[in-house]
C-alpha positions as CSV (number, residue, x, y, z in Angstrom):
1,M,12.3,15.1,26.5
2,L,8.7,15.4,25.2
3,I,7.3,15.9,28.7
4,G,10.1,18.4,29.4
5,Y,9.4,20.4,26.1
6,S,5.6,20.3,26.7
7,I,6.1,22.0,30.1
8,I,8.5,24.4,28.9
9,S,6.5,25.5,25.9
10,R,3.3,25.6,27.7
11,P,1.3,28.9,26.8
12,S,0.6,31.6,29.3
13,E,-3.1,32.4,30.5
14,E,-3.1,35.3,28.0
15,E,-2.0,33.2,25.2
16,K,-4.6,30.6,25.9
17,A,-7.3,33.2,25.9
18,E,-6.1,34.4,22.4
19,I,-5.9,30.8,21.1
20,Q,-9.4,30.2,22.3
21,R,-10.7,33.5,20.8
22,I,-9.2,32.4,17.4
23,R,-10.6,28.9,17.7
24,D,-14.0,30.5,18.4
25,S,-13.9,32.6,15.3
26,I,-12.8,29.9,13.2
27,A,-15.7,27.7,14.5
28,I,-18.3,30.5,13.6
29,E,-16.9,30.9,10.3
30,Q,-16.9,27.1,9.7
31,I,-20.6,26.9,10.8
32,K,-21.5,29.7,8.3
33,M,-19.4,28.0,5.5
34,Q,-21.4,24.6,6.2
35,E,-24.8,26.4,6.1
36,L,-23.8,28.3,2.9
37,Q,-22.7,24.8,1.4
38,R,-26.1,23.2,2.5
39,Q,-28.0,25.9,0.9
40,Q,-26.0,25.6,-2.4
41,A,-26.4,21.9,-2.2
42,E,-30.2,22.2,-2.0
43,E,-30.3,24.9,-4.8
44,T,-28.1,22.7,-7.1
45,K,-28.5,19.0,-6.7
46,S,-26.4,17.3,-9.4
47,L,-27.3,13.7,-8.5
48,P,-30.8,12.3,-8.2
49,S,-31.9,10.7,-5.1
50,P,-31.1,7.1,-4.3
51,P,-33.0,4.4,-6.1
52,E,-35.2,3.4,-3.0
53,A,-36.4,7.0,-2.7
54,V,-40.0,7.6,-3.6
55,K,-40.2,10.1,-6.5
56,P,-43.4,11.9,-7.2
57,E,-45.0,11.4,-10.6
58,K,-44.6,14.1,-13.2
59,E,-47.7,15.8,-14.2
60,P,-48.6,15.1,-17.9
61,V,-47.4,17.8,-20.3
62,S,-49.1,18.6,-23.6
63,A,-47.4,18.2,-26.9
64,E,-47.2,22.0,-27.4
65,E,-45.4,22.4,-24.2
66,N,-43.0,19.6,-25.0
67,K,-42.4,21.4,-28.3
68,D,-41.6,24.5,-26.6
69,I,-39.2,22.8,-24.1
70,Y,-37.4,20.2,-26.3
71,G,-38.0,21.7,-30.0
72,A,-37.0,19.0,-32.4
73,F,-36.8,16.3,-29.7
74,A,-40.2,16.8,-28.4
75,E,-41.3,13.3,-29.8
76,G,-38.9,11.7,-27.2
77,A,-40.4,13.7,-24.2
78,S,-43.2,11.0,-23.9
79,G,-43.1,7.3,-24.0
80,S,-43.3,4.3,-21.7
81,K,-40.3,3.1,-19.7
82,E,-39.4,-0.4,-20.8
83,Y,-36.3,-2.6,-20.4
84,I,-34.4,-4.7,-22.9
85,T,-31.9,-7.2,-21.6
86,L,-28.3,-8.0,-23.1
87,E,-27.0,-11.3,-21.4
88,N,-24.2,-13.8,-21.9
89,D,-22.8,-16.2,-19.3
90,L,-21.1,-13.7,-17.3
91,I,-23.1,-10.6,-17.1
92,K,-26.6,-9.4,-17.6
93,V,-27.3,-5.6,-18.7
94,R,-30.6,-4.0,-18.7
95,I,-31.1,-1.1,-21.1
96,S,-34.0,1.3,-20.4
97,T,-35.7,3.1,-23.1
98,L,-35.7,6.2,-20.8
99,G,-32.4,7.7,-21.8
100,G,-31.5,4.5,-23.8
101,R,-29.0,3.9,-21.0
102,P,-27.6,1.1,-19.0
103,Y,-30.2,0.8,-16.3
104,S,-28.6,-2.1,-14.2
105,V,-25.7,-4.4,-14.6
106,Q,-25.6,-8.0,-12.8
107,L,-22.4,-10.1,-12.5
108,K,-24.0,-13.6,-12.7
109,E,-21.0,-15.4,-11.2
110,Y,-20.9,-13.5,-8.0
111,Q,-23.1,-12.7,-5.0
112,T,-23.2,-10.1,-2.3
113,H,-22.1,-11.0,1.2
114,D,-25.7,-11.7,2.0
115,S,-26.2,-14.0,-0.9
116,L,-28.1,-11.5,-3.1
117,P,-27.5,-11.0,-6.9
118,L,-24.4,-8.8,-7.2
119,M,-25.5,-5.6,-9.0
120,L,-23.0,-3.1,-10.0
121,F,-25.5,-0.4,-10.1
122,D,-29.3,-0.6,-10.4
123,G,-32.1,1.9,-10.5
124,D,-33.6,5.1,-11.6
125,S,-30.6,7.1,-9.9
126,T,-28.3,6.0,-12.7
127,V,-27.4,8.7,-15.1
128,F,-26.1,8.3,-18.6
129,G,-27.0,10.9,-21.1
130,L,-25.7,13.6,-23.4
131,N,-26.1,17.4,-22.5
132,F,-26.0,19.8,-25.5
133,F,-27.9,22.9,-26.9
134,A,-30.1,22.5,-29.9
135,Q,-32.1,25.4,-31.3
136,N,-31.3,27.4,-28.2
137,R,-32.6,24.7,-26.0
138,S,-30.7,22.6,-23.3
139,I,-31.4,19.0,-24.2
140,N,-30.7,16.2,-21.7
141,T,-31.0,12.8,-23.4
142,N,-31.3,11.1,-20.0
143,E,-34.8,12.6,-19.8
144,L,-36.0,11.5,-23.1
145,Y,-37.4,8.1,-24.4
146,F,-35.5,6.1,-26.9
147,T,-37.1,3.6,-29.2
148,P,-35.5,0.3,-30.2
149,G,-34.4,0.5,-33.8
150,T,-35.2,-2.0,-36.6
151,G,-33.7,-5.3,-35.7
152,E,-33.0,-4.0,-32.2
153,T,-31.9,-7.6,-31.2
154,N,-29.7,-9.5,-33.7
155,L,-28.6,-12.8,-32.7
156,D,-25.8,-14.2,-34.7
157,A,-25.8,-18.1,-34.8
158,S,-22.1,-18.2,-35.5
159,T,-20.8,-15.6,-32.9
160,R,-23.7,-15.5,-30.6
161,Q,-23.3,-11.8,-30.3
162,V,-26.2,-9.7,-29.1
163,D,-26.7,-6.4,-30.7
164,L,-29.2,-3.7,-29.6
165,S,-30.1,-0.3,-31.3
166,M,-31.7,2.6,-29.4
167,R,-32.8,5.7,-31.3
168,L,-33.8,9.1,-30.0
169,S,-35.5,10.9,-33.0
170,A,-35.2,14.6,-33.7
171,G,-37.6,14.6,-36.7
172,K,-36.8,14.7,-40.4
173,G,-34.5,11.7,-40.7
174,R,-32.5,13.2,-37.8
175,Y,-31.5,11.0,-34.8
176,I,-29.1,10.0,-32.2
177,E,-28.6,6.2,-32.0
178,Y,-27.0,4.0,-29.2
179,I,-25.8,0.7,-30.3
180,Y,-24.8,-2.0,-27.7
181,S,-23.0,-5.2,-28.6
182,L,-22.3,-8.0,-26.1
183,A,-20.0,-10.9,-27.1
184,P,-20.1,-14.3,-25.5
185,D,-18.0,-15.0,-22.4
186,N,-16.9,-11.4,-22.1
187,Y,-17.3,-8.5,-19.6
188,M,-16.9,-5.9,-22.3
189,V,-20.0,-4.3,-24.0
190,D,-19.2,-2.4,-27.2
191,F,-21.1,0.8,-27.4
192,S,-21.4,3.3,-30.2
193,M,-23.0,6.8,-30.6
194,R,-24.3,7.8,-34.1
195,F,-25.2,11.3,-34.9
196,V,-27.3,11.3,-38.1
197,N,-28.3,14.6,-39.9
198,M,-27.6,16.5,-36.6
199,S,-25.5,19.3,-38.1
200,E,-28.4,21.6,-38.4
201,L,-29.4,21.2,-34.7
202,L,-26.2,21.2,-32.9
203,A,-24.2,24.4,-32.2
204,Q,-21.4,24.6,-35.0
205,N,-18.9,26.2,-32.8
206,N,-18.5,23.2,-30.4
207,N,-16.1,20.4,-31.0
208,F,-17.3,18.3,-28.3
209,I,-20.5,17.2,-26.6
210,D,-21.0,16.6,-22.6
211,L,-21.7,13.1,-21.3
212,N,-23.0,12.7,-17.8
213,W,-22.4,9.4,-16.1
214,N,-23.4,9.1,-12.4
215,I,-24.1,6.0,-10.3
216,F,-24.9,5.2,-6.7
217,V,-22.3,2.6,-5.6
218,P,-23.9,-0.2,-3.5
219,Q,-22.4,-2.0,-0.6
220,Q,-21.3,-5.4,-1.6
221,E,-19.1,-6.7,1.2
222,M,-19.6,-7.4,4.9
223,G,-16.9,-5.0,6.0
224,R,-18.2,-1.5,5.1
225,M,-15.3,0.4,6.3
226,N,-12.8,-1.8,4.5
227,E,-14.9,-1.6,1.4
228,L,-15.0,2.2,1.7
229,N,-11.1,2.2,1.7
230,Y,-10.9,0.5,-1.7
231,T,-13.7,2.3,-3.4
232,T,-12.9,5.4,-5.6
233,I,-12.6,6.8,-9.2
234,F,-9.8,6.0,-11.5
235,L,-8.7,7.9,-14.6
236,K,-6.2,6.8,-17.4
237,H,-4.6,9.8,-19.0
238,Y,-4.2,9.5,-22.7
239,Q,-0.7,7.9,-23.4
240,D,0.2,8.4,-19.8
241,E,-0.2,7.1,-16.3
242,V,-3.2,6.0,-14.3
243,E,-4.5,8.6,-11.6
244,R,-7.1,8.0,-8.9
245,L,-8.9,10.0,-6.2
246,S,-7.6,9.3,-2.7
247,M,-9.3,6.1,-1.3
248,R,-8.6,7.1,2.4
249,S,-9.5,10.7,2.3
250,K,-11.2,12.2,5.3
251,K,-13.1,14.4,2.9
252,D,-16.7,13.6,2.2
253,M,-16.5,15.0,-1.3
254,Q,-13.6,14.9,-3.8
255,E,-13.4,16.3,-7.2
256,K,-10.9,16.3,-10.0
257,D,-11.0,18.3,-13.2
258,V,-8.8,17.0,-16.1
259,P,-8.8,19.3,-19.0
260,T,-6.4,17.2,-21.0
261,K,-7.2,13.9,-22.9
262,V,-8.4,10.9,-20.9
263,R,-8.5,7.4,-22.3
264,W,-11.1,5.7,-19.6
265,V,-12.7,6.4,-16.4
266,A,-13.4,3.8,-13.8
267,F,-16.0,3.6,-11.0
268,K,-14.0,1.3,-8.9
269,Q,-15.4,-0.9,-6.0
270,Q,-13.3,-3.2,-3.7
271,F,-13.5,-6.2,-6.0
272,F,-15.6,-5.0,-9.0
273,S,-15.4,-2.0,-11.4
274,S,-17.6,-0.1,-14.1
275,V,-15.2,1.4,-16.7
276,F,-16.1,3.7,-19.6
277,I,-13.5,3.4,-22.3
278,A,-12.9,5.6,-25.4
279,D,-11.8,4.2,-28.8
280,E,-9.4,6.9,-28.9
281,S,-9.7,9.5,-26.1
282,F,-12.2,11.8,-24.2
283,S,-11.7,15.6,-24.7
284,N,-11.8,16.4,-21.0
285,I,-13.5,15.0,-17.9
286,L,-14.7,16.1,-14.5
287,V,-15.1,13.6,-11.9
288,R,-16.6,13.8,-8.3
289,S,-17.0,11.4,-5.5
290,T,-19.4,12.0,-2.5
291,K,-19.3,9.7,0.5
292,L,-22.7,8.7,1.8
293,E,-22.0,8.3,5.5
294,E,-25.7,7.9,6.7
295,N,-26.8,5.5,4.0
296,F,-26.2,1.8,4.9
297,T,-27.2,0.6,1.3
298,Y,-24.7,2.8,-0.8
299,L,-21.2,3.8,-0.2
300,Y,-20.6,6.6,-2.5
301,A,-22.3,8.7,-5.2
302,F,-20.0,8.8,-8.3
303,E,-20.4,11.7,-10.9
304,S,-18.6,12.2,-14.2
305,K,-18.9,14.7,-16.7
306,I,-16.9,13.6,-20.0
307,G,-16.2,15.6,-23.2
308,I,-17.0,13.5,-26.3
309,P,-15.2,14.7,-29.5
310,L,-17.8,15.8,-32.1
311,N,-17.6,17.0,-35.6
312,P,-21.1,18.3,-36.5
313,T,-21.2,16.6,-40.1
314,A,-24.1,14.8,-41.8
315,E,-23.2,11.6,-40.1
316,Q,-20.8,10.8,-37.4
317,E,-20.1,7.7,-35.1
318,Q,-18.2,7.5,-31.8
319,N,-17.1,4.2,-30.5
320,F,-16.6,3.2,-26.9
321,T,-16.6,0.2,-24.6
322,F,-17.9,-0.6,-21.2
323,Y,-16.2,-3.0,-18.9
324,F,-18.5,-4.4,-16.2
325,G,-16.5,-7.0,-14.2
326,P,-14.2,-8.2,-11.4
327,N,-11.0,-6.5,-10.6
328,H,-9.1,-9.6,-11.6
329,Y,-5.5,-8.8,-12.4
330,N,-4.9,-11.3,-15.3
331,T,-8.5,-10.6,-16.6
332,L,-7.8,-6.9,-16.7
333,K,-4.5,-7.2,-18.1
334,S,-5.7,-9.2,-21.0
335,Y,-7.4,-6.2,-22.4
336,E,-4.1,-4.2,-22.7
337,L,-5.5,-0.9,-21.4
338,E,-3.7,-0.6,-18.1
339,M,-6.8,-1.4,-16.3
340,Q,-4.9,-4.0,-14.0
341,D,-4.0,-0.8,-12.0
342,L,-7.5,-1.0,-10.7
343,V,-6.2,-3.9,-8.5
344,G,-4.4,-2.0,-5.8
345,L,-0.7,-3.5,-5.3
346,G,0.8,-0.7,-3.5
347,G,3.7,1.5,-4.3
348,F,6.7,0.7,-6.6
349,F,8.5,-2.0,-4.6
350,S,5.2,-3.6,-3.4
351,R,3.8,-3.4,-7.1
352,V,7.0,-5.3,-8.5
353,I,7.0,-7.9,-5.8
354,N,3.2,-8.6,-6.2
355,K,3.5,-8.4,-10.1
356,Y,6.5,-10.7,-10.5
357,A,6.5,-12.8,-7.6
358,I,3.4,-13.2,-5.6
359,I,0.6,-13.2,-8.1
360,P,2.5,-15.8,-10.3
361,I,3.2,-18.1,-7.5
362,F,-0.3,-17.6,-6.2
363,N,-1.9,-18.4,-9.6
364,F,0.4,-21.4,-10.1
365,L,-0.9,-23.0,-6.8
366,D,-4.3,-22.0,-7.6
367,N,-4.1,-24.5,-10.5
368,F,-3.5,-27.5,-8.4
369,I,-5.2,-26.7,-5.0
370,N,-8.8,-25.4,-4.4
371,N,-8.4,-24.6,-0.7
372,Y,-7.0,-21.0,-0.4
373,G,-6.1,-21.5,3.2
374,L,-3.6,-24.1,2.0
375,I,-2.5,-22.0,-0.9
376,I,-1.7,-19.1,1.7
377,L,0.2,-21.7,3.8
378,L,2.3,-22.9,0.9
379,L,2.9,-19.3,-0.3
380,T,4.1,-18.3,3.1
381,I,6.4,-21.3,3.5
382,M,7.9,-20.8,0.0
383,I,8.5,-16.9,0.9
384,K,10.1,-18.0,4.3
385,L,12.4,-20.3,2.6
386,V,13.7,-17.5,0.1
387,L,14.1,-15.4,3.0
388,F,15.8,-17.9,5.2
389,P,19.4,-16.7,4.6
390,L,18.3,-13.3,5.9
391,T,16.5,-15.0,9.0
392,Y,19.8,-17.0,9.6
393,R,21.9,-14.0,9.5
394,S,19.7,-12.1,11.9
395,Y,19.8,-15.0,14.3
396,M,23.6,-15.4,14.1
397,S,24.0,-11.7,14.8
398,M,21.6,-11.7,17.8
399,A,23.5,-14.8,19.0
400,K,26.8,-13.1,18.9
401,M,25.5,-10.1,20.9
402,R,24.2,-12.4,23.4
403,L,27.5,-14.1,23.9
404,L,29.0,-10.6,24.3
405,K,26.5,-9.4,26.9
406,P,28.9,-10.2,29.9
407,E,31.5,-8.0,28.6
408,I,28.9,-5.3,27.7
409,D,27.9,-5.4,31.3
410,E,31.4,-5.0,32.5
411,I,31.8,-1.9,30.4
412,N,28.5,-0.6,31.8
413,A,29.8,-1.3,35.3
414,K,33.1,0.4,34.7
415,I,31.8,3.6,33.0
416,P,29.1,5.5,34.8
417,K,25.9,6.6,33.0
418,E,26.9,10.2,33.2
419,K,29.6,9.4,30.6
420,S,27.2,8.0,28.0
421,M,29.3,8.8,25.0
422,E,32.4,7.1,26.4
423,R,30.3,4.1,27.3
424,Q,28.9,4.0,23.8
425,Q,32.4,4.3,22.3
426,A,33.6,1.4,24.5
427,T,30.8,-0.8,23.4
428,M,31.2,0.0,19.7
429,G,35.0,-0.8,20.0
430,L,34.2,-4.0,21.5
431,Y,31.8,-4.9,18.6
432,K,34.6,-3.8,16.2
433,K,37.1,-6.2,17.7
434,A,34.9,-9.0,18.0
435,G,33.5,-8.5,14.4
436,V,29.9,-8.0,15.4
437,S,27.7,-5.6,13.5
438,P,25.0,-4.1,16.0
439,L,22.8,-3.7,13.0
440,G,23.3,-7.2,11.9
441,G,19.9,-8.3,13.5
442,C,17.8,-5.5,12.3
443,L,19.1,-5.1,8.8
444,P,17.7,-8.5,7.5
445,M,14.4,-7.7,9.0
446,V,14.3,-4.3,7.3
447,L,15.1,-6.1,3.9
448,Q,12.0,-8.2,4.6
449,M,9.7,-5.3,5.1
450,P,8.9,-4.9,1.3
451,I,7.4,-8.3,1.0
452,L,5.3,-7.6,4.2
453,L,4.1,-4.5,2.8
454,A,3.4,-6.3,-0.6
455,M,1.2,-8.8,1.3
456,F,-0.4,-6.0,3.0
457,R,-1.6,-4.8,-0.4
458,F,-2.2,-8.2,-2.1
459,F,-4.5,-10.0,0.3
460,P,-7.4,-7.3,0.8
461,T,-7.7,-6.8,-3.0
462,S,-7.5,-10.4,-4.3
463,I,-10.8,-11.2,-5.5
464,E,-9.8,-14.9,-5.6
465,L,-10.1,-14.9,-1.9
466,R,-13.6,-13.4,-1.9
467,Q,-16.2,-15.7,-0.2
468,Q,-13.7,-18.5,0.2
469,S,-13.9,-20.1,3.6
470,F,-11.1,-21.6,5.7
471,L,-11.5,-23.0,9.3
472,W,-13.7,-20.6,11.1
473,A,-13.3,-17.9,8.7
474,H,-16.2,-17.8,6.2
475,D,-14.7,-15.3,3.9
476,L,-11.0,-14.8,3.7
477,S,-11.5,-11.5,2.0
478,T,-12.8,-9.9,5.3
479,Y,-12.5,-10.1,8.9
480,D,-13.2,-13.6,10.6
481,S,-15.4,-12.6,13.6
482,I,-15.6,-15.3,16.3
483,L,-17.7,-12.9,18.7
484,D,-19.9,-10.0,17.8
485,L,-19.8,-7.4,20.5
486,P,-23.0,-5.5,21.6
487,F,-20.8,-2.3,21.3
488,T,-18.3,-0.6,19.2
489,I,-14.7,-0.2,20.4
490,P,-13.1,2.9,18.8
491,M,-10.4,1.9,16.2
492,Y,-11.1,-1.7,16.9
493,G,-14.7,-2.4,15.9
494,D,-17.8,-4.5,17.1
495,H,-16.4,-7.9,16.7
496,I,-13.2,-10.0,17.8
497,S,-11.2,-11.5,14.9
498,L,-9.5,-14.7,15.9
499,F,-6.6,-14.6,13.2
500,T,-5.8,-11.1,14.5
501,L,-5.5,-12.3,18.1
502,L,-3.4,-15.2,16.9
503,M,-1.2,-12.8,14.9
504,T,-0.9,-10.5,17.9
505,A,-0.1,-13.3,20.3
506,S,2.6,-14.9,18.0
507,T,4.2,-11.5,17.3
508,I,4.5,-10.7,21.1
509,L,5.9,-14.3,21.6
510,T,8.5,-13.9,18.9
511,M,9.7,-10.5,20.0
512,K,10.0,-11.7,23.5
513,I,12.3,-14.5,22.7
514,S,14.3,-12.2,20.3
515,N,14.5,-9.5,22.9
516,Q,16.3,-11.8,25.3
517,A,19.2,-11.8,23.1
518,N,19.2,-8.2,22.4
519,V,21.8,-6.2,24.6
520,S,20.4,-2.9,23.9
521,Q,17.3,-3.6,26.0
522,S,19.3,-3.2,29.2
523,Q,20.5,0.1,28.1
524,M,17.1,1.3,26.9
525,P,14.4,-0.2,29.0
526,G,11.9,2.1,27.6
527,M,12.1,0.5,24.2
528,K,11.0,-2.8,25.6
529,G,7.5,-1.5,26.3
530,M,7.4,0.5,23.0
531,M,8.1,-2.9,21.0
532,Y,5.3,-4.6,22.7
533,M,3.0,-1.9,22.2
534,M,3.3,-2.2,18.3
535,P,1.6,-5.6,18.1
536,V,-1.2,-4.2,20.1
537,M,-1.5,-1.3,17.8
538,F,-1.5,-3.6,14.7
539,M,-4.3,-5.7,16.5
540,F,-6.4,-2.6,16.5
541,M,-5.6,-1.5,13.0
542,L,-6.2,-5.1,11.4
543,N,-9.2,-6.2,13.3
544,N,-11.3,-5.2,10.4
545,W,-9.1,-6.2,7.6
546,S,-8.8,-9.4,5.6
547,S,-8.5,-12.5,7.5
548,A,-6.1,-13.9,4.8
549,L,-3.7,-11.1,5.6
550,T,-3.7,-11.7,9.5
551,Y,-3.6,-15.4,8.7
552,Y,-0.5,-14.8,6.7
553,Y,1.2,-12.9,9.5
554,F,0.4,-15.4,12.0
555,L,1.9,-18.1,9.7
556,A,5.1,-15.9,9.1
557,N,5.5,-15.6,12.8
558,I,5.1,-19.3,13.6
559,I,7.5,-20.3,10.8
560,T,10.2,-17.6,11.8
561,F,9.9,-18.8,15.3
562,G,10.5,-22.5,14.1
563,Q,13.3,-21.4,11.8
564,N,15.2,-19.8,14.8
565,Q,14.6,-22.9,17.1
566,L,16.0,-25.0,14.3
567,V,19.1,-22.8,13.7
568,K,19.7,-22.8,17.4
569,Q,20.0,-26.6,17.3
570,F,22.8,-26.4,14.8
571,V,24.9,-23.5,16.3
572,D,27.7,-24.3,18.5
573,E,27.7,-21.4,20.9
574,D,31.1,-22.4,22.5
575,A,32.9,-22.5,19.1
576,L,31.1,-19.2,18.3
577,R,32.4,-17.7,21.6
578,N,35.9,-18.9,21.0
579,K,35.8,-17.2,17.5
580,L,34.6,-13.9,19.0
581,K,37.5,-14.0,21.7
582,S,40.0,-14.8,18.8
583,N,38.8,-11.8,16.9
584,Q,39.4,-9.6,20.1
585,K,42.9,-10.7,20.4
586,K,44.0,-10.1,16.9
587,P,45.8,-6.8,16.4
588,S,43.6,-4.2,14.7
589,A,45.2,-3.4,11.3
590,K,44.3,0.0,10.2
591,K,43.4,0.0,6.5
592,K,45.2,2.6,4.4
593,S,43.0,5.0,2.4
594,G,43.3,4.7,-1.3
595,F,44.6,8.1,-1.6
596,R,47.4,7.6,0.9
597,K,48.3,4.2,-0.9
598,R,48.6,6.0,-4.2
599,L,50.9,8.6,-2.8
600,E,53.2,5.9,-1.2
601,D,53.4,4.1,-4.7
602,I,54.4,7.3,-6.4
603,A,56.9,8.0,-3.8
604,K,58.5,4.4,-4.3
605,Q,58.7,5.0,-8.0
606,R,60.7,8.2,-7.6
607,G,62.9,6.7,-4.9
608,M,61.4,9.1,-2.3
609,N,60.6,8.3,1.3
610,P,56.7,7.8,1.7
611,P,55.1,10.6,3.6
612,K,55.0,10.3,7.2
613,K,51.5,10.1,8.9
614,K,51.0,13.1,11.3
């Protein structure tokens, strides 16, 4: 049908020429638009260059020039760049005096795929600063030097909490102060902004102040493409749901402008996140994500412009919190901020299955077993045991259809192919008499699909599997390469994953054995080739994915095959054949409709004859 339609709908030569002319015009306009965008990008660069870029040193500026440029903040225009470290057992945060901002964050319990310290972000490219107008001047605190306040490091012997105060002076007892607090054994960093005697400098007609937070996201994992698919920006609407930019968008740049209140914004990587959380809410927020295709060190450039509520009074304090840590479901859930949505659990059904079944079972097994390959094996066995009734029904349905195959062949021999409708009606009539549902073998498989999709979401985002080895797979969170190819195969990659091959082979074997009992294959021979194409397509799709996922699918295929072989040993096909024949000999009693039955009951009560069926 597709080939015939393509021949009939083939355009004429005149139509082809017109289509080509339109395509050429569109291509010319696209080239013009790309050139215009390139020029605009060069004119208005919102992000600094990556950290490894060499930056020219600024020429020294006199105090008078600083006074003209920064006004009351001229004192902060000069200074020395220093770093103060806040540290506990989990994270290490370096604060720069330039901008008073978080300069770098290291997660001490984790490493990159090549055994380097894991940095969520690091370098001069990081932006975290306020933008506002003061004395008719545009002030960007990210460019000014803060000085540690009195008692900048306060180590409390009882709580072991580390506090740091950074101040940006505006003269005459006026200043902006950042206060950082890091508690022990915590991924949260408390952050406060204090505006002291700033009402004379800040514009009185503004009820919020802009905060820019930008970072370059470094590559942490071995599989770059897989990591790109799970790296994006998340937003939590105030008293509402969590929203995200698309993780698989083909656009190099995505942008989202939210004019309403937002509770937090997260720069989310595959296994780690940097989250900025408001004590109450942000006034508004603009986020932008730019994919860095030609950079092998960084994945994305993330930008955010955040509206901070502000009342220009004599003294005001705004409280916030940073989360710098792993995307671990229970850890994020413990903060009660709905940050557990940063762990991708799929759509509604997949999320419910993962949340209430897969994750609890996985965590329970994790308490007793320290080998994640064995945990996945036990998890798979438990799931297949729960699904065994569906597997049993599927096998019995296919067994009944296999026993009816000789009679189906007789129907096909008696009724020619030209009378396909009559042949189909006769086949369905045979199924009905024998008490066999042609969907009986497919429906149980369809009911298992939500669990398969839940696993598809669970394994690639489970940080527990990160850098955990099993057999030849050195990291269950990424692909298990047994051979690196000197070239790249489109859609497949530049390596060979053994678990993916085993998954594909076991799927084809299971389908081949199942299809031997499927009567419909004789009626639709083309479907046989299509069904064998599906495992090959999945082999190409999953070659770069988590080896834990393909390992699970491989185990599920093997266990299903074993269950079918076990059921086969206990099924008496002769007794089943006799039951089918007995069903065919029974007179087919037509069930009365509820409406007709009610009419007959009313007629009996009134002494009338029941209505005759026409």
